[in-house]
C-alpha positions in Angstrom: -1.7 23.7 -8.6 -1.3 21.0 -6.1 2.7 20.6 -6.9 3.2 24.2 -5.8 1.3 23.8 -3.0 3.2 20.0 -1.8 6.9 22.6 -1.9 7.6 20.5 -4.8 8.1 23.6 -6.8 9.2 27.3 -6.0 6.4 30.3 -7.4 9.6 31.6 -10.4 9.6 28.1 -11.3 5.7 27.5 -11.6 5.7 31.2 -12.9 8.3 30.5 -15.9 6.3 26.9 -16.6 3.5 29.2 -17.3 4.9 31.6 -19.8 5.8 29.1 -21.8 2.8 26.9 -21.9 1.4 30.3 -22.6 3.6 30.6 -25.3 3.7 27.7 -27.1 -0.7 27.9 -26.8 -0.1 31.4 -29.1 2.4 29.1 -31.3 -0.2 26.1 -32.2 1.2 24.5 -29.9 -0.1 23.4 -26.7 1.5 20.9 -24.1 0.7 20.1 -20.9 1.9 21.8 -17.6 2.8 18.6 -16.1 5.1 17.8 -19.5 7.2 20.8 -18.9 7.3 20.4 -15.1 8.9 16.9 -15.5 10.8 17.5 -18.9 12.4 20.3 -17.0 12.9 17.8 -13.9 10.8 20.2 -11.7 9.1 17.3 -10.7 9.9 14.0 -10.4 7.5 11.3 -11.7 6.8 10.3 -8.0 6.1 13.7 -7.1 3.6 14.2 -9.8 1.4 11.3 -8.8 1.3 12.6 -5.7 0.2 15.8 -6.8 -2.0 14.9 -9.6 -4.1 11.9 -7.3 -3.5 14.0 -3.7 -3.9 10.7 -2.3 -0.9 8.6 -1.7 -0.6 7.7 2.4 1.9 9.7 3.8 1.7 12.2 1.7 0.2 15.9 2.8 -3.1 16.8 0.9 -3.7 20.2 0.9 -7.0 21.8 -0.8 -7.1 21.9 -4.6 -6.0 25.2 -5.9 -7.6 26.6 -9.2 -5.7 27.6 -12.1 -6.9 30.1 -14.6 -5.7 30.4 -18.8 -4.6 27.4 -21.0 -4.2 25.0 -18.3 -7.3 25.0 -16.1 -8.7 21.4 -15.6 -5.8 19.8 -17.6 -4.3 18.0 -14.6 -6.8 15.9 -13.4 -6.7 13.8 -17.1 -6.4 10.3 -15.9 -4.3 10.1 -19.3 -1.9 12.4 -18.4 0.9 10.3 -17.8 0.4 8.1 -21.1 -0.1 11.8 -23.1 3.1 12.5 -21.6 5.5 9.5 -21.8 4.3 9.3 -25.9 5.3 12.8 -26.1 8.4 13.0 -23.9 10.3 11.0 -26.7 8.9 12.7 -29.7 12.5 13.9 -31.7 13.7 17.7 -30.1 16.9 18.2 -32.2 18.1 19.0 -35.3 21.5 18.1 -34.5 22.1 14.9 -36.4 25.4 12.2 -36.8 27.9 13.5 -38.5 27.9 17.4 -37.3 29.9 19.5 -35.5 29.6 20.7 -32.1 32.0 22.5 -30.3 35.6 20.6 -30.5 34.1 17.4 -31.1 32.2 15.4 -33.5 29.2 13.8 -33.4 29.2 10.1 -34.9 26.0 8.3 -33.7 23.1 8.6 -31.4 23.1 6.7 -28.0 20.5 7.9 -26.3 17.0 10.2 -26.3 15.5 11.5 -23.7 13.0 14.6 -23.1 16.1 16.6 -21.7 18.1 16.2 -24.6 20.1 13.8 -26.5 23.2 11.7 -26.1 25.6 10.9 -28.8 29.4 8.7 -29.0 31.9 11.7 -30.4 35.1 12.4 -31.3 37.4 15.0 -30.3 38.4 17.5 -33.6 41.7 19.3 -31.5 43.4 18.6 -28.9 44.1 14.7 -28.3 42.5 13.9 -31.6 40.3 11.3 -32.1 39.3 10.7 -28.1 35.9 9.2 -27.9 33.7 10.7 -25.8 30.7 11.5 -24.8 28.6 14.5 -25.4 25.0 15.2 -23.8 23.2 18.2 -26.1 20.2 19.7 -24.2 17.2 19.6 -26.0 16.2 23.1 -27.5 12.8 22.9 -26.0 14.6 23.0 -22.4 17.5 25.1 -23.2 13.9 28.1 -23.6 14.1 28.1 -20.1 16.2 29.9 -18.1 15.8 28.3 -15.1 16.3 25.0 -16.9 19.3 26.3 -18.0 21.0 27.4 -15.2 20.1 24.3 -13.5 21.7 22.2 -16.3 24.6 24.2 -15.8 24.9 24.3 -12.2 24.3 20.3 -12.1 26.9 20.0 -14.6 29.6 21.9 -12.9 28.7 20.1 -9.7 29.6 16.5 -11.0 32.5 18.0 -12.7 33.8 18.6 -9.9 34.2 15.2 -8.8 37.2 12.8 -9.6 36.7 9.1 -9.3 37.7 6.4 -11.0 33.9 4.8 -10.9 32.1 8.2 -11.8 32.0 9.1 -15.4 34.2 12.2 -15.5 32.7 15.1 -17.3 35.3 17.5 -19.3 33.5 20.3 -20.5 30.5 22.2 -20.6 29.8 23.8 -24.0 28.2 26.2 -25.7 27.9 26.4 -29.9 25.7 27.3 -32.2 22.5 27.3 -29.7 23.3 24.1 -28.4 23.8 23.8 -24.8 25.9 20.6 -23.8 28.5 18.5 -21.8 31.6 16.2 -23.0 32.1 13.4 -20.5 33.8 9.8 -20.3 32.9 7.5 -23.0 32.7 3.9 -21.4 32.1 0.8 -23.1 29.7 -1.4 -21.4 27.1 -2.3 -20.5 24.3 -1.1 -18.0 23.2 -3.2 -15.1 20.0 -3.0 -16.7 20.9 -4.5 -19.9 22.8 -7.2 -17.8 19.8 -7.9 -15.4 17.6 -8.1 -18.6 19.3 -11.1 -20.5 19.9 -12.8 -17.6 23.2 -13.0 -17.5 24.4 -11.2 -14.3 26.1 -13.7 -11.6 25.1 -13.1 -8.1 28.3 -12.6 -6.9 29.5 -10.2 -9.8 26.0 -8.3 -8.7 27.6 -8.0 -4.7 30.8 -6.3 -6.0 29.2 -4.5 -8.5 27.3 -3.1 -5.9 29.7 -3.3 -3.4 32.0 -0.9 -6.5 29.1 1.4 -6.7 28.1 1.8 -2.8 32.1 3.3 -2.6 31.7 6.0 -4.9 28.6 7.1 -3.8 30.1 7.3 -0.5 32.7 10.0 -2.0 29.9 11.8 -3.3 27.9 11.7 -0.4 31.4 13.4 1.3 31.2 16.1 -0.9 27.7 16.7 -0.4 26.4 15.0 -3.6 23.5 12.9 -3.5 22.4 10.4 -6.7 18.6 10.4 -5.6 18.6 8.5 -8.9 20.4 5.3 -8.3 19.0 2.0 -10.1 20.1 -0.5 -12.7 19.9 1.9 -15.5 22.4 4.5 -14.1 25.1 2.0 -13.3 27.5 0.7 -16.0 29.7 -2.2 -16.2 32.3 -3.4 -18.5 35.5 -5.2 -19.4 38.0 -6.3 -16.5 35.6 -5.6 -14.0 35.5 -2.0 -14.6 31.8 -0.3 -13.3 30.8 3.1 -12.9 28.4 5.0 -11.8 26.6 8.0 -14.6 22.8 10.5 -14.5 23.0 11.5 -11.4 22.3 15.4 -10.7 22.6 17.0 -14.2 21.9 14.0 -16.4 18.6 12.0 -14.5 16.2 13.1 -16.9 12.3 12.1 -15.4 11.7 12.1 -18.7 12.8 9.8 -20.3 12.6 7.7 -17.1 9.1 8.1 -17.6 9.7 6.8 -21.1 8.6 2.8 -19.8 4.7 3.9 -18.8 2.3 4.3 -21.0 -0.6 4.3 -19.3 -1.6 4.6 -15.6 -2.5 0.4 -14.9 1.4 -0.6 -16.8 3.8 -1.5 -14.6 7.0 0.4 -14.5 10.4 -0.3 -13.0 11.9 2.9 -11.7 9.8 3.7 -8.7 10.7 0.4 -7.5 14.3 1.8 -6.4 12.8 5.2 -4.8 13.2 5.3 -0.8 10.3 5.6 1.8 11.2 9.0 2.0 11.5 10.0 -2.2 8.6 8.3 -2.6 5.8 10.6 -0.1 7.8 13.1 -2.1 9.6 14.7 1.6 12.4 16.2 0.2 13.4 17.6 3.3 14.1 14.0 4.2 16.0 12.9 1.0 19.6 12.8 1.9 22.9 10.0 0.9 20.4 7.2 3.3 18.2 7.7 0.2 20.7 6.5 -2.0 22.0 3.7 0.2 18.0 2.4 0.4 18.4 2.7 -4.0 21.6 0.2 -3.8 19.8 -1.7 -1.3 16.6 -2.1 -4.2 19.0 -2.4 -6.4 21.4 -5.4 -5.4 18.0 -7.2 -4.3 16.8 -6.9 -8.0 20.2 -8.1 -8.9 19.7 -11.5 -6.6 16.2 -11.8 -7.1 14.9 -10.9 -10.7 11.8 -9.4 -9.3 11.4 -5.7 -7.1 11.1 -5.8 -3.3 7.3 -4.7 -3.6 4.6 -6.4 -5.2 2.3 -3.8 -7.7 0.7 -3.5 -11.3 0.7 0.0 -11.6 3.1 3.0 -10.9 0.8 4.4 -7.8 0.8 0.7 -7.0 4.4 0.8 -6.5 4.7 3.8 -4.5 2.0 2.9 -2.0 3.9 -0.2 -1.8 7.2 1.8 -0.8 5.6 3.4 1.7 3.4 1.2 3.4 4.6 -2.0 3.6 7.8 -3.6 3.9 9.2 -5.4 1.0 8.9 -9.1 0.8 12.2 -11.1 2.4 14.8 -11.4 -0.3 14.6 -15.3 0.6 11.3 -16.4 -0.2 12.3 -15.1 -4.2 15.9 -17.1 -3.3 16.0 -19.3 -0.8 19.3 -20.2 -1.5 21.0 -16.9 -0.4 23.1 -16.9 2.2 21.0 -15.8 5.1 23.9 -12.9 5.9 23.9 -11.7 2.8 19.7 -11.1 3.3 20.7 -9.2 6.2 22.8 -6.8 4.9 20.1 -5.8 1.9 17.3 -5.5 4.4 19.8 -3.2 6.4 20.3 -0.8 3.8 16.9 -0.9 2.6 15.6 0.2 5.9 12.4 1.7 6.0 13.5 4.8 8.8 16.6 6.2 7.0 18.6 5.9 10.5 18.7 2.7 10.7 20.7 2.5 7.6 24.4 2.1 7.2 26.9 4.6 5.3 26.8 4.0 2.1 30.5 3.3 3.0 29.8 0.6 5.2 27.5 -1.4 3.4 30.0 -1.6 0.1 32.5 -2.8 3.5 29.8 -5.5 4.3 29.4 -6.5 1.1 32.8 -6.9 0.6 32.9 -8.5 4.1 30.6 -11.3 2.8 32.7 -12.2 -0.6 35.8 -12.7 1.7 33.5 -15.7 3.8 31.5 -16.9 1.1 31.9 -18.3 -2.8 28.3 -17.3 -3.3 27.5 -20.1 -6.5 24.7 -19.1 -6.6 22.9 -19.4 -10.2 22.2 -16.3 -11.8 18.3 -14.4 -11.3 16.1 -15.5 -13.9 16.0 -12.9 -17.0 13.2 -9.9 -16.9 12.6 -7.6 -19.3 11.2 -5.0 -16.4 14.3 -3.3 -15.1 
């Protein structure tokens, strides 16, 4: 298939997905190969679209590779993304609130995605009553050796990070057939929730972004690149507490695509991709890509709109690849020119022209030292 030819997935990963596909056919539960690739985080939604369409500017377009078996002829179905979105939210676990998993009691479900479910829980032994978040890998994902190995590897990498503004991983466990990770429970709301309600003051948005930039700089110094920074992965709590989450292990592409019901419907997730990510250029993605995403997040926080105009997922990808973002002050004339310059620098099309994350954080802090930034919040917008 095209994704393999483009280098998005390896031959062993492709072979394992095809085996899983054949097995599901035998069991009378036919599924799409693209769904397996998204749920397993083997492809991003942007890479899938490049592979499906083969027409995104800047992306290579090799000749089609014929498929054999149950998946032959399916990937050109124009309704595929909508079908994947609908299926990715289907219930996939038999665990329920009130049950126990390892040393933890599961209290309530917080969120659900294609790779698993996130529960609020409490520790049963040791520090009795300690509140935690427990992410449980779905049964489907657990049956794939490559996905399970990736889950463990990424969870271990995240657990090595010790920073006050990064959600801490406490345990990677297995119990009664379920693989799970335990992390800090964060009392607060995501930046996405604040933007939907129109309750985020621009000064607060700059402060939050600066804090996240320094946390991301810490990750970069340890060779960790988030690759999915967006308002939904930034948590804001009482007393100015800010945390980054869902990097690596919790980056759930199928869940991100839950907003996508069909081709032609606007979604928010691609709005924060860097040009190199939108092209599917895996070798070009690095720390600079996170800086672009932070800049796009701050742009959205200040203006209430996305940096590029688009009416669909594909248009968003094309716009990021081909066009400069609209000047921030076109949407917010009351924004100080210096702040617009800082945001534009983080979103430079050429990675070499962007500051590193630490420098970006310092630029924002320096701006706040000299400016009160009394702009009113951007209007509420449900698309984040």
